[in-house]
C-alpha positions as CSV (number, residue, x, y, z in Angstrom):
1,M,-11.0,-18.1,-0.2
2,N,-11.3,-15.6,2.6
3,R,-9.0,-17.0,5.5
4,N,-8.9,-14.7,8.5
5,H,-6.6,-17.0,10.8
6,V,-2.9,-17.1,11.0
7,Y,-0.2,-19.3,12.4
8,V,3.3,-18.3,13.5
9,P,5.9,-19.8,11.6
10,E,9.3,-20.9,13.2
11,S,11.0,-18.8,10.6
12,A,10.4,-16.4,7.8
13,L,12.4,-15.0,5.1
14,A,11.4,-11.7,3.1
15,I,12.8,-11.6,-0.3
16,F,12.3,-8.1,-2.2
17,A,14.2,-5.9,-4.4
18,H,15.0,-2.8,-2.4
19,P,15.4,-1.4,1.1
20,D,12.0,-0.2,2.2
21,D,10.2,-2.8,0.0
22,V,9.5,-5.2,3.1
23,E,8.5,-2.4,5.3
24,F,5.7,-1.2,2.7
25,S,4.6,-4.7,2.0
26,C,4.7,-7.1,4.9
27,S,6.7,-5.5,8.0
28,G,3.3,-5.6,10.2
29,T,3.1,-9.3,9.6
30,L,7.0,-10.0,10.3
31,A,6.9,-8.0,13.4
32,R,3.9,-9.9,14.7
33,W,5.7,-13.2,13.7
34,A,9.0,-12.0,15.5
35,K,6.9,-10.7,18.7
36,A,5.7,-14.6,19.0
37,G,8.9,-15.9,18.7
38,A,9.5,-16.4,15.2
39,R,13.3,-16.1,13.3
40,V,13.0,-13.4,10.7
41,G,15.4,-12.6,8.1
42,Y,15.6,-10.3,5.1
43,V,17.2,-10.4,1.6
44,P,17.1,-7.1,0.0
45,C,18.3,-8.2,-3.8
46,T,19.7,-4.6,-4.3
47,S,20.9,-1.7,-2.0
48,G,19.0,0.7,-3.6
49,D,21.9,2.8,-4.9
50,V,20.2,4.9,-7.5
51,G,17.4,5.7,-5.0
52,I,19.0,8.9,-3.8
53,A,18.8,11.7,-6.4
54,D,20.4,14.3,-4.2
55,P,22.9,16.5,-6.0
56,G,26.5,15.1,-5.8
57,M,25.3,11.7,-4.3
58,T,27.3,8.6,-5.4
59,R,25.8,5.2,-5.7
60,A,28.4,4.0,-3.3
61,R,27.4,6.6,-0.6
62,A,23.7,5.9,-1.4
63,A,24.1,2.0,-0.8
64,E,25.9,3.0,2.5
65,I,22.9,5.0,3.6
66,R,20.1,2.7,2.5
67,E,21.8,-0.4,3.6
68,A,22.1,1.4,7.2
69,E,18.4,2.3,7.0
70,Q,17.2,-1.0,6.0
71,R,19.4,-2.6,9.0
72,E,17.6,-0.2,11.4
73,A,14.1,-0.7,10.0
74,A,14.8,-4.5,10.2
75,R,15.9,-4.1,13.9
76,I,12.7,-2.2,14.5
77,V,10.7,-5.2,13.2
78,G,12.7,-7.9,14.9
79,A,14.6,-9.5,12.1
80,A,17.6,-11.5,13.1
81,E,19.5,-10.7,10.0
82,V,19.6,-8.8,6.8
83,V,21.7,-10.1,3.9
84,F,22.3,-7.7,0.8
85,L,22.8,-9.4,-2.7
86,R,23.9,-6.1,-4.0
87,E,22.3,-6.6,-7.5
88,P,22.3,-3.5,-9.8
89,D,19.6,-1.2,-8.5
90,G,17.3,-0.3,-11.4
91,M,18.6,-3.1,-13.7
92,V,17.8,-6.5,-11.8
93,Q,17.0,-9.4,-14.1
94,A,15.6,-12.8,-13.2
95,T,18.9,-14.6,-14.0
96,L,19.8,-18.1,-13.2
97,E,22.6,-16.6,-11.1
98,L,20.1,-14.6,-9.1
99,R,18.1,-17.7,-8.7
100,R,21.2,-19.7,-7.4
101,K,21.9,-16.6,-5.0
102,L,18.2,-16.9,-3.6
103,V,18.5,-20.8,-3.4
104,R,21.8,-20.5,-1.4
105,E,19.9,-17.8,1.2
106,I,16.9,-20.1,1.3
107,R,19.1,-23.4,2.0
108,R,21.0,-21.5,4.5
109,F,18.3,-19.9,6.4
110,R,15.7,-22.7,5.9
111,P,12.6,-20.7,6.4
112,E,9.4,-22.5,6.9
113,V,7.8,-19.2,5.1
114,V,9.2,-17.1,2.4
115,I,7.6,-13.8,1.7
116,C,7.9,-12.1,-1.8
117,G,6.4,-10.2,-4.3
118,D,3.7,-11.4,-6.8
119,P,5.8,-11.5,-10.3
120,T,2.5,-11.4,-12.3
121,V,1.7,-7.7,-11.0
122,V,2.4,-5.1,-13.8
123,W,-0.5,-2.6,-14.0
124,V,-0.8,-1.4,-10.6
125,R,-3.0,1.6,-10.8
126,E,-3.8,4.3,-13.6
127,D,-0.7,6.2,-12.3
128,Y,1.9,3.6,-11.5
129,I,3.3,0.4,-13.1
130,N,5.1,-2.0,-11.0
131,H,8.8,-1.5,-10.8
132,P,10.9,-4.0,-13.0
133,D,13.2,-4.9,-10.4
134,H,10.0,-5.9,-8.1
135,R,8.8,-8.0,-10.8
136,A,12.5,-9.5,-11.7
137,V,13.0,-10.4,-7.9
138,A,9.7,-11.8,-7.4
139,T,10.0,-14.1,-10.4
140,A,13.7,-15.1,-9.3
141,A,12.4,-15.7,-5.6
142,V,9.3,-17.8,-6.8
143,D,11.6,-20.0,-9.1
144,A,14.0,-20.3,-6.3
145,I,11.5,-21.3,-3.6
146,F,10.2,-24.0,-6.1
147,P,11.5,-26.2,-7.3
148,A,15.2,-25.1,-7.0
149,A,15.6,-24.9,-3.4
150,G,14.2,-28.4,-2.5
151,Q,15.9,-30.1,-5.4
152,P,19.2,-31.6,-4.2
153,N,20.3,-32.1,-7.8
154,L,20.1,-28.4,-8.6
155,F,23.0,-26.1,-7.6
156,Q,24.7,-29.0,-6.0
157,E,27.8,-27.3,-5.7
158,L,26.0,-25.4,-2.6
159,E,26.4,-28.9,-0.7
160,D,30.2,-28.1,-0.6
161,E,29.2,-25.2,1.6
162,G,27.0,-27.7,4.0
163,L,23.9,-26.2,2.3
164,K,21.5,-29.1,1.5
165,A,18.2,-28.8,-0.4
166,F,15.3,-27.3,1.6
167,K,11.7,-27.0,0.6
168,P,9.9,-24.1,2.4
169,R,6.5,-24.8,3.9
170,K,4.5,-22.0,2.6
171,V,5.1,-18.8,0.1
172,Y,3.4,-15.6,1.0
173,A,3.1,-13.2,-2.1
174,S,2.3,-9.7,-1.0
175,S,-0.9,-8.9,-2.5
176,W,-3.7,-6.6,-2.9
177,D,-6.2,-7.6,-5.3
178,E,-5.4,-11.5,-5.3
179,A,-5.0,-12.1,-1.6
180,N,-6.6,-15.1,-0.1
181,T,-5.2,-14.6,3.4
182,W,-5.1,-11.3,5.8
183,I,-3.0,-11.1,8.7
184,G,-4.1,-8.6,11.5
185,I,-1.4,-6.1,12.3
186,D,-3.6,-4.2,14.9
187,D,-0.8,-4.5,17.4
188,T,2.3,-3.9,15.0
189,L,1.1,-1.2,12.8
190,D,3.0,1.3,14.9
191,L,6.2,-0.9,14.4
192,K,5.4,-0.9,10.6
193,I,5.2,2.9,10.6
194,E,8.2,3.3,12.5
195,A,10.3,1.1,10.4
196,L,9.3,2.9,7.2
197,R,10.4,6.3,9.0
198,A,13.8,4.6,9.3
199,H,14.1,5.0,5.8
200,R,15.0,8.8,6.1
201,S,16.2,9.2,2.6
202,Q,13.1,7.8,1.0
203,M,10.6,9.4,3.5
204,K,12.2,12.7,3.6
205,N,9.5,15.3,4.6
206,W,6.5,12.7,4.1
207,D,4.9,11.1,7.1
208,P,3.9,7.7,6.2
209,A,1.6,7.2,9.1
210,P,-1.6,8.5,7.6
211,R,-1.4,6.7,4.1
212,V,0.0,3.4,5.7
213,T,-2.9,3.4,8.1
214,E,-5.5,3.9,5.4
215,W,-4.1,1.0,3.4
216,A,-3.9,-1.3,6.3
217,A,-7.6,-0.3,7.2
218,L,-8.7,-0.9,3.5
219,R,-7.3,-4.3,3.7
220,A,-9.0,-5.2,6.9
221,K,-12.4,-4.0,5.6
222,G,-15.1,-6.4,6.4
223,K,-12.7,-8.7,8.4
224,E,-12.4,-9.3,12.1
225,M,-9.5,-7.0,12.6
226,T,-8.9,-3.2,12.2
227,Y,-5.7,-3.2,10.2
228,A,-4.1,-6.1,8.0
229,E,-1.8,-6.9,5.3
230,G,-2.8,-9.4,2.5
231,F,-1.2,-12.3,0.9
232,R,-1.5,-14.9,-1.7
233,V,-0.5,-18.0,0.1
234,V,0.6,-21.2,-1.4
235,T,1.2,-24.2,0.9
236,L,4.0,-26.4,-0.7
237,E,4.0,-28.8,2.2
238,S,1.1,-30.2,4.0
239,D,0.9,-30.2,7.6
240,E,1.4,-33.9,7.8
241,E,4.5,-33.8,5.5
242,W,6.1,-30.8,7.4
243,E,5.6,-32.5,10.9
244,K,7.2,-35.7,9.3
245,H,10.3,-33.8,8.4
246,H,10.3,-30.9,10.8
247,G,8.7,-31.9,14.0
248,D,5.4,-30.9,15.7
249,V,3.5,-27.9,14.2
250,E,0.9,-27.7,16.6
251,G,1.0,-24.9,19.3
252,R,2.0,-22.2,17.0
253,N,-1.6,-21.7,15.4
254,T,-3.1,-18.4,16.8
255,P,-6.6,-17.0,15.9
256,M,-6.6,-13.8,14.0
257,E,-7.4,-10.6,15.9
C-alpha cells in the first residue's frame, strides 16, 4: 500500500541503538512532527562508546562526546528529551532486561507513535550487513511495544513508579524496501542534515548533505514530494479505540507535501 498521507501524532518516541541512528533514519520526520507541535523523545540504547577509534580514546570519554553530540542533534530536531540506556556498545542483546527498560520508557513517555528499526533486516547491501546492535535493539523495541508495554500484568513492578500499562497507537519501523508509508521532509531536510553534522566525531571530514539528499530523493521518487523518509507502519489502535481512550484524533491529519 502506497500511502502518501501523514498525520501529526501528539507524541513520538524514537528507540534506536546508537547516537546518530535517529538522525540517519527518521530525523526529518521527527522534525516535521516537532514543528507541528508533537512532543518528541529519543531513547538511544547505547552511548556509542566504541564508536571513536582515535588513538588514546577511552570508552568513557567517547561516551561523553557522543552523548553530547546526540543531545545537540536532538535539540536541532526539536526533541524534548533524550534518555540514554547505556547498554554496552557493540554487544547489545535483546534480553528481557532490555525489554523491561524500554517498557519503562514507553510507559513513562506514553507516545502515540514509537519509531524504531526493522528487526528483520540483515542483508542490507552487497557491501553492508546490518549492525547486530541495530537488530537487537529493534527486536527489543518491537517486543516492548507489543504486547509488553500495554499489558498491566507484565512488569507490574513498574506500577510502583506510577508507570501504568500503555499501548502506543502506531509503530513506524524505518524502512527502505518494505515501506508502506512515506513522509515528505521537503521542509525539514535541512534540519536532518544539520542534526547529522552535530555528530562531529562520526562525520569527521564527510559532509552528509549530498548523500543524505540523494537518499531522500530516491525514497520520494514517484510520489508527490521531493524528499522523503520511508516506514513500515503498523496500527495497533484504531481511530475509534484511540479516541475512546485518549480523546479526539481529528485535526492533526495533514496532507503530504
